[in-house]
BARO-939964 format. One record per residue (C-alpha): y, z, x; residue number from 1; residue in three letters. Coordinates in Angstrom, 3 decimals, padded with zeros to 6 digits, always signed. Each point is the difference from the previous one (the first is absolute). Last residue first. Example, Ala and Ser with C-alpha at 12.3 -4.5 7.8 and 13.67 -1.06 7.14 Angstrom:
<rs>
<r v="-001.060" w="+007.140" u="+013.670" n="2" res="Ser"/>
<r v="-003.440" w="+000.660" u="-001.370" n="1" res="Ala"/>
</rs>
This chain:
<rs>
<r v="+092.315" w="+114.837" u="+102.481" n="237" res="Unk"/>
<r v="+002.753" w="+000.581" u="-002.540" n="236" res="Unk"/>
<r v="+000.117" w="-003.643" u="-001.167" n="235" res="Unk"/>
<r v="-003.690" w="+000.187" u="-000.926" n="234" res="Unk"/>
<r v="+000.756" w="+002.830" u="-002.435" n="233" res="Unk"/>
<r v="+002.718" w="-002.110" u="-001.647" n="232" res="Unk"/>
<r v="-002.327" w="-002.947" u="-000.494" n="231" res="Unk"/>
<r v="-002.779" w="+002.163" u="-001.427" n="230" res="Unk"/>
<r v="+002.116" w="+001.839" u="-002.578" n="229" res="Unk"/>
<r v="-000.666" w="-002.347" u="-002.950" n="228" res="Unk"/>
<r v="-003.648" w="-000.436" u="+000.987" n="227" res="Unk"/>
<r v="-000.429" w="+003.765" u="-000.286" n="226" res="Unk"/>
<r v="-000.891" w="+002.055" u="+003.052" n="225" res="Unk"/>
<r v="-002.820" w="+002.555" u="-000.135" n="224" res="Unk"/>
<r v="+000.238" w="+003.239" u="+002.019" n="223" res="Unk"/>
<r v="-002.326" w="+001.157" u="+002.778" n="222" res="Unk"/>
<r v="+000.515" w="+003.738" u="+000.462" n="221" res="Unk"/>
<r v="-000.821" w="+001.445" u="+003.403" n="220" res="Unk"/>
<r v="+003.556" w="+001.228" u="+000.316" n="219" res="Unk"/>
<r v="+002.711" w="+000.245" u="+002.627" n="218" res="Unk"/>
<r v="+000.147" w="-003.585" u="+001.266" n="217" res="Unk"/>
<r v="-000.901" w="-001.776" u="-003.232" n="216" res="Unk"/>
<r v="-002.453" w="-002.788" u="-000.779" n="215" res="Unk"/>
<r v="+000.942" w="-002.609" u="-002.560" n="214" res="Unk"/>
<r v="-002.338" w="-001.870" u="-002.362" n="213" res="Unk"/>
<r v="-000.402" w="-003.587" u="-001.215" n="212" res="Unk"/>
<r v="-002.596" w="-001.191" u="-002.513" n="211" res="Unk"/>
<r v="-003.566" w="+000.879" u="-001.035" n="210" res="Unk"/>
<r v="-001.672" w="-002.546" u="+002.268" n="209" res="Unk"/>
<r v="+001.931" w="+001.643" u="+002.822" n="208" res="Unk"/>
<r v="+003.388" w="-000.545" u="+001.626" n="207" res="Unk"/>
<r v="+001.609" w="+002.608" u="+002.237" n="206" res="Unk"/>
<r v="+003.623" w="+000.844" u="+000.700" n="205" res="Unk"/>
<r v="+000.748" w="+002.393" u="+002.846" n="204" res="Unk"/>
<r v="+002.239" w="+002.851" u="+001.134" n="203" res="Unk"/>
<r v="+002.145" w="+000.779" u="-003.040" n="202" res="Unk"/>
<r v="+001.582" w="+003.436" u="+000.496" n="201" res="Unk"/>
<r v="+003.482" w="-001.273" u="+000.893" n="200" res="Unk"/>
<r v="+000.336" w="-001.612" u="-003.430" n="199" res="Unk"/>
<r v="-000.683" w="+003.319" u="-001.803" n="198" res="Unk"/>
<r v="-002.270" w="-000.985" u="-002.894" n="197" res="Unk"/>
<r v="+000.352" w="-000.088" u="-003.795" n="196" res="Unk"/>
<r v="-003.352" w="-000.355" u="-001.760" n="195" res="Unk"/>
<r v="-001.380" w="-000.330" u="-003.562" n="194" res="Unk"/>
<r v="+001.675" w="-003.277" u="-001.057" n="193" res="Unk"/>
<r v="-000.813" w="-001.312" u="+003.443" n="192" res="Unk"/>
<r v="+001.747" w="-000.453" u="+003.349" n="191" res="Unk"/>
<r v="+003.275" w="+001.554" u="-001.132" n="190" res="Unk"/>
<r v="+001.816" w="+000.330" u="+003.321" n="189" res="Unk"/>
<r v="+001.818" w="+003.034" u="+001.380" n="188" res="Unk"/>
<r v="+002.994" w="+000.128" u="+002.369" n="187" res="Unk"/>
<r v="+001.378" w="-002.862" u="-002.100" n="186" res="Unk"/>
<r v="+001.699" w="+002.194" u="-002.593" n="185" res="Unk"/>
<r v="-001.089" w="+003.612" u="-000.448" n="184" res="Unk"/>
<r v="+001.626" w="+000.569" u="-003.379" n="183" res="Unk"/>
<r v="-001.148" w="-003.182" u="-001.740" n="182" res="Unk"/>
<r v="-003.571" w="+000.239" u="+001.273" n="181" res="Unk"/>
<r v="-000.090" w="+003.688" u="-000.904" n="180" res="Unk"/>
<r v="+001.123" w="-000.732" u="-003.557" n="179" res="Unk"/>
<r v="-002.639" w="-002.708" u="-000.438" n="178" res="Unk"/>
<r v="-002.684" w="+002.168" u="+001.590" n="177" res="Unk"/>
<r v="+000.770" w="+002.691" u="-002.578" n="176" res="Unk"/>
<r v="+001.687" w="+003.259" u="+000.990" n="175" res="Unk"/>
<r v="-001.259" w="+003.566" u="-000.502" n="174" res="Unk"/>
<r v="-002.097" w="+000.226" u="+003.153" n="173" res="Unk"/>
<r v="-003.602" w="+001.146" u="+000.436" n="172" res="Unk"/>
<r v="-001.566" w="+001.026" u="+003.288" n="171" res="Unk"/>
<r v="-001.804" w="-001.173" u="+003.120" n="170" res="Unk"/>
<r v="+000.161" w="+001.321" u="+003.561" n="169" res="Unk"/>
<r v="-001.449" w="-002.224" u="+002.729" n="168" res="Unk"/>
<r v="+002.639" w="+000.478" u="+002.688" n="167" res="Unk"/>
<r v="+001.613" w="-003.393" u="-000.648" n="166" res="Unk"/>
<r v="+000.490" w="+001.156" u="-003.575" n="165" res="Unk"/>
<r v="-001.868" w="-001.198" u="-003.079" n="164" res="Unk"/>
<r v="+001.962" w="-000.160" u="-003.230" n="163" res="Unk"/>
<r v="-001.182" w="+000.248" u="-003.589" n="162" res="Unk"/>
<r v="+001.152" w="-001.512" u="-003.267" n="161" res="Unk"/>
<r v="-001.657" w="+001.002" u="-003.285" n="160" res="Unk"/>
<r v="+000.026" w="-001.853" u="-003.344" n="159" res="Unk"/>
<r v="-003.080" w="-002.033" u="+000.850" n="158" res="Unk"/>
<r v="-000.623" w="+000.178" u="+003.721" n="157" res="Unk"/>
<r v="+003.014" w="-001.015" u="+002.049" n="156" res="Unk"/>
<r v="+000.170" w="-000.114" u="+003.778" n="155" res="Unk"/>
<r v="+002.678" w="+000.915" u="+002.510" n="154" res="Unk"/>
<r v="-000.277" w="-000.751" u="+003.704" n="153" res="Unk"/>
<r v="+000.348" w="+001.388" u="+003.520" n="152" res="Unk"/>
<r v="+002.811" w="+002.424" u="-000.794" n="151" res="Unk"/>
<r v="+001.682" w="+001.687" u="+002.967" n="150" res="Unk"/>
<r v="+003.086" w="-002.239" u="-000.128" n="149" res="Unk"/>
<r v="+000.345" w="+001.164" u="-003.622" n="148" res="Unk"/>
<r v="+001.234" w="+003.335" u="+001.313" n="147" res="Unk"/>
<r v="-002.021" w="+002.983" u="-001.141" n="146" res="Unk"/>
<r v="+000.123" w="+002.677" u="-002.729" n="145" res="Unk"/>
<r v="-003.098" w="+001.919" u="-001.078" n="144" res="Unk"/>
<r v="-000.425" w="+001.691" u="-003.393" n="143" res="Unk"/>
<r v="-002.878" w="+002.437" u="+000.336" n="142" res="Unk"/>
<r v="-002.778" w="+000.993" u="-002.408" n="141" res="Unk"/>
<r v="-002.274" w="-002.801" u="+001.181" n="140" res="Unk"/>
<r v="+002.196" w="-002.521" u="+001.776" n="139" res="Unk"/>
<r v="+002.619" w="-001.313" u="-002.439" n="138" res="Unk"/>
<r v="+002.428" w="-002.473" u="+001.516" n="137" res="Unk"/>
<r v="+003.698" w="+000.007" u="+000.847" n="136" res="Unk"/>
<r v="+001.935" w="-002.902" u="+001.507" n="135" res="Unk"/>
<r v="+002.726" w="-000.077" u="+002.604" n="134" res="Unk"/>
<r v="+002.520" w="-002.794" u="+000.126" n="133" res="Unk"/>
<r v="+000.103" w="-002.824" u="+002.510" n="132" res="Unk"/>
<r v="+002.616" w="-000.234" u="+002.737" n="131" res="Unk"/>
<r v="-002.457" w="-000.994" u="+002.719" n="130" res="Unk"/>
<r v="-001.642" w="-002.212" u="-002.626" n="129" res="Unk"/>
<r v="+003.116" w="-002.106" u="-000.188" n="128" res="Unk"/>
<r v="-000.187" w="-000.849" u="+003.691" n="127" res="Unk"/>
<r v="-003.697" w="-000.800" u="-000.283" n="126" res="Unk"/>
<r v="+000.610" w="-002.172" u="-003.049" n="125" res="Unk"/>
<r v="+002.591" w="-001.942" u="+001.954" n="124" res="Unk"/>
<r v="-002.604" w="-000.701" u="+002.680" n="123" res="Unk"/>
<r v="-002.420" w="-001.239" u="-002.678" n="122" res="Unk"/>
<r v="+002.731" w="-002.203" u="-001.396" n="121" res="Unk"/>
<r v="+000.447" w="-001.717" u="+003.351" n="120" res="Unk"/>
<r v="-003.701" w="-000.920" u="+000.096" n="119" res="Unk"/>
<r v="+000.004" w="-001.302" u="-003.587" n="118" res="Unk"/>
<r v="+003.247" w="-001.892" u="+000.630" n="117" res="Unk"/>
<r v="-001.576" w="-002.063" u="+002.758" n="116" res="Unk"/>
<r v="-002.665" w="-001.233" u="-002.431" n="115" res="Unk"/>
<r v="+002.723" w="-000.598" u="-002.579" n="114" res="Unk"/>
<r v="+001.669" w="-002.243" u="+002.587" n="113" res="Unk"/>
<r v="-003.049" w="-002.214" u="+000.312" n="112" res="Unk"/>
<r v="-000.515" w="-000.283" u="-003.773" n="111" res="Unk"/>
<r v="+003.643" w="-000.988" u="-000.497" n="110" res="Unk"/>
<r v="-000.257" w="-002.701" u="+002.658" n="109" res="Unk"/>
<r v="-003.187" w="-001.332" u="-001.616" n="108" res="Unk"/>
<r v="+001.655" w="-000.184" u="-003.445" n="107" res="Unk"/>
<r v="+003.059" w="-001.876" u="+001.233" n="106" res="Unk"/>
<r v="+003.545" w="+001.241" u="-000.573" n="105" res="Unk"/>
<r v="+002.573" w="-002.740" u="-000.534" n="104" res="Unk"/>
<r v="+001.652" w="+001.598" u="+001.852" n="103" res="Unk"/>
<r v="-000.999" w="+001.459" u="+003.346" n="102" res="Unk"/>
<r v="-001.516" w="+003.449" u="-000.075" n="101" res="Unk"/>
<r v="+001.085" w="+002.623" u="+002.499" n="100" res="Unk"/>
<r v="-001.649" w="+002.754" u="+001.976" n="99" res="Unk"/>
<r v="-000.988" w="+003.663" u="-000.247" n="98" res="Unk"/>
<r v="+003.667" w="+000.673" u="+000.704" n="97" res="Unk"/>
<r v="+000.957" w="+001.959" u="+003.097" n="96" res="Unk"/>
<r v="+003.693" w="-000.936" u="-000.263" n="95" res="Unk"/>
<r v="-000.161" w="-001.745" u="+003.375" n="94" res="Unk"/>
<r v="-003.128" w="-001.890" u="-001.047" n="93" res="Unk"/>
<r v="+001.586" w="-001.244" u="-003.219" n="92" res="Unk"/>
<r v="+003.125" w="-001.043" u="+001.882" n="91" res="Unk"/>
<r v="-002.113" w="-002.012" u="+002.415" n="90" res="Unk"/>
<r v="-001.641" w="-001.835" u="-002.923" n="89" res="Unk"/>
<r v="+003.358" w="-000.734" u="-001.666" n="88" res="Unk"/>
<r v="+000.084" w="-003.440" u="+001.623" n="87" res="Unk"/>
<r v="-002.756" w="-001.108" u="-002.397" n="86" res="Unk"/>
<r v="+002.468" w="-000.527" u="-002.860" n="85" res="Unk"/>
<r v="-001.108" w="-000.225" u="-003.644" n="84" res="Unk"/>
<r v="-000.347" w="+003.763" u="-000.211" n="83" res="Unk"/>
<r v="-002.184" w="+002.839" u="-001.236" n="82" res="Unk"/>
<r v="+000.060" w="+003.128" u="+002.127" n="81" res="Unk"/>
<r v="-002.859" w="+002.473" u="-000.209" n="80" res="Unk"/>
<r v="+001.126" w="+003.595" u="+000.389" n="79" res="Unk"/>
<r v="-002.129" w="+003.149" u="+000.008" n="78" res="Unk"/>
<r v="+001.463" w="+002.905" u="-001.937" n="77" res="Unk"/>
<r v="+001.995" w="+002.522" u="+001.999" n="76" res="Unk"/>
<r v="-001.409" w="+003.375" u="+001.051" n="75" res="Unk"/>
<r v="+002.890" w="+002.100" u="+001.323" n="74" res="Unk"/>
<r v="+002.557" w="-002.518" u="-001.274" n="73" res="Unk"/>
<r v="+002.606" w="-001.444" u="+002.403" n="72" res="Unk"/>
<r v="-001.947" w="-003.259" u="+000.383" n="71" res="Unk"/>
<r v="+000.530" w="-000.607" u="-003.715" n="70" res="Unk"/>
<r v="+003.718" w="-000.535" u="+000.571" n="69" res="Unk"/>
<r v="-000.654" w="-002.574" u="+002.724" n="68" res="Unk"/>
<r v="-002.449" w="-001.804" u="-002.297" n="67" res="Unk"/>
<r v="+002.594" w="-000.184" u="-002.790" n="66" res="Unk"/>
<r v="+002.539" w="-001.417" u="+002.458" n="65" res="Unk"/>
<r v="-002.457" w="-002.695" u="+001.079" n="64" res="Unk"/>
<r v="-000.804" w="-000.811" u="-003.633" n="63" res="Unk"/>
<r v="+003.665" w="-000.689" u="-000.598" n="62" res="Unk"/>
<r v="+002.271" w="+002.157" u="-002.171" n="61" res="Unk"/>
<r v="+002.345" w="-001.838" u="-002.399" n="60" res="Unk"/>
<r v="-001.657" w="-003.390" u="-000.387" n="59" res="Unk"/>
<r v="-003.405" w="-000.555" u="+001.493" n="58" res="Unk"/>
<r v="-001.319" w="-001.668" u="+003.147" n="57" res="Unk"/>
<r v="-002.898" w="+002.089" u="+001.258" n="56" res="Unk"/>
<r v="-002.441" w="+000.285" u="-002.912" n="55" res="Unk"/>
<r v="-001.950" w="+003.246" u="+000.218" n="54" res="Unk"/>
<r v="-003.553" w="+000.692" u="-001.071" n="53" res="Unk"/>
<r v="+000.161" w="+003.788" u="+000.109" n="52" res="Unk"/>
<r v="-003.103" w="+002.066" u="+000.682" n="51" res="Unk"/>
<r v="-001.342" w="+003.472" u="-000.792" n="50" res="Unk"/>
<r v="+002.484" w="+000.741" u="-002.776" n="49" res="Unk"/>
<r v="+000.823" w="+003.445" u="-001.395" n="48" res="Unk"/>
<r v="+003.081" w="-000.271" u="-002.178" n="47" res="Unk"/>
<r v="+003.530" w="+001.341" u="-000.368" n="46" res="Unk"/>
<r v="+001.351" w="-000.884" u="+003.436" n="45" res="Unk"/>
<r v="-002.047" w="-003.211" u="+000.035" n="44" res="Unk"/>
<r v="+001.410" w="-001.000" u="-003.373" n="43" res="Unk"/>
<r v="+003.595" w="+000.572" u="+001.118" n="42" res="Unk"/>
<r v="-000.530" w="-001.842" u="+003.289" n="41" res="Unk"/>
<r v="-001.504" w="-002.987" u="-001.834" n="40" res="Unk"/>
<r v="+002.856" w="-000.121" u="-002.514" n="39" res="Unk"/>
<r v="+002.473" w="-000.221" u="+002.864" n="38" res="Unk"/>
<r v="-002.013" w="-002.667" u="+001.786" n="37" res="Unk"/>
<r v="-000.187" w="-002.406" u="-002.932" n="36" res="Unk"/>
<r v="-002.331" w="-001.190" u="-002.770" n="35" res="Unk"/>
<r v="-002.341" w="+002.990" u="-000.104" n="34" res="Unk"/>
<r v="-003.668" w="+000.326" u="-000.949" n="33" res="Unk"/>
<r v="-002.346" w="+002.808" u="-000.988" n="32" res="Unk"/>
<r v="-003.550" w="+001.356" u="+000.254" n="31" res="Unk"/>
<r v="-001.596" w="-003.182" u="+001.310" n="30" res="Unk"/>
<r v="-003.593" w="+001.125" u="+000.569" n="29" res="Unk"/>
<r v="-002.121" w="-000.341" u="+003.131" n="28" res="Unk"/>
<r v="-003.660" w="+000.274" u="+000.978" n="27" res="Unk"/>
<r v="-002.163" w="-000.771" u="-003.036" n="26" res="Unk"/>
<r v="+002.819" w="-002.176" u="-001.336" n="25" res="Unk"/>
<r v="-000.305" w="-002.414" u="+002.929" n="24" res="Unk"/>
<r v="+000.034" w="-003.219" u="-002.043" n="23" res="Unk"/>
<r v="+002.901" w="+001.482" u="-001.961" n="22" res="Unk"/>
<r v="+001.989" w="-000.123" u="+003.244" n="21" res="Unk"/>
<r v="+000.388" w="-003.765" u="-000.338" n="20" res="Unk"/>
<r v="+001.512" w="+000.357" u="-003.480" n="19" res="Unk"/>
<r v="+002.399" w="+002.693" u="+001.209" n="18" res="Unk"/>
<r v="+001.081" w="-002.273" u="+002.850" n="17" res="Unk"/>
<r v="+000.617" w="-002.906" u="-002.375" n="16" res="Unk"/>
<r v="+001.963" w="+002.144" u="-002.475" n="15" res="Unk"/>
<r v="+002.220" w="+001.445" u="+002.717" n="14" res="Unk"/>
<r v="+000.754" w="-003.486" u="+001.346" n="13" res="Unk"/>
<r v="+000.766" w="-001.262" u="-003.510" n="12" res="Unk"/>
<r v="+002.403" w="+002.898" u="-000.608" n="11" res="Unk"/>
<r v="+001.986" w="-000.792" u="+003.136" n="10" res="Unk"/>
<r v="+001.967" w="+002.980" u="+001.376" n="9" res="Unk"/>
<r v="-003.164" w="+001.368" u="+001.602" n="8" res="Unk"/>
<r v="-001.482" w="+003.487" u="+000.354" n="7" res="Unk"/>
<r v="-003.613" w="+000.737" u="-000.954" n="6" res="Unk"/>
<r v="-000.909" w="+003.702" u="+000.099" n="5" res="Unk"/>
<r v="-003.646" w="+000.800" u="+000.659" n="4" res="Unk"/>
<r v="-002.370" w="+002.898" u="-000.754" n="3" res="Unk"/>
<r v="-003.230" w="-000.016" u="+002.004" n="2" res="Unk"/>
<r v="-003.028" w="+001.223" u="-001.966" n="1" res="Unk"/>
</rs>
């Protein structure tokens, strides 16, 4: 799930954007909001946002200045400018923003830019995965430690959670899928209540009379995809 910060000095503008984003709640969630640039920078420094919807003309610190500050981060959140002025399009490109939304924001324009965001977010996930933590799993009588980059997928069976590595090893881990999903961020995707999959391992999406399933690069497993996760899985292919 993509975590968003909405930044605008107009409360009505923030409320409208949040309402529009509710139609895409299977893909994106508004985790916080800010009413000026200074507050936005503070929340970004203390939070973990994947995207910032950023008004340009604000009191105190402008959206442009916020974007320039974010560019100094190792892995900055994606930026989508929101503005009433189309002349900022060149600025958005120069600051490597995903794009910009003209106010009043239209539903089709938002849908288009969220499609672009899904691709950008996958790249961000790759950068974050390179810094991912190790994880330990039980393999017979041994406790094995690997980097999460080497995990193909996790799956839950009752009260147990297991991982399958890209090399075919399988073992039990002490964390729940919910905790793993929170810790690993967008490098992994929850495709089903029983499965958490490495985004880079998804090679194909298939539809049968029994529903949708994903095929993986490093495993022969064919895993079911819930209707809730279907849109997000499609955006990764």
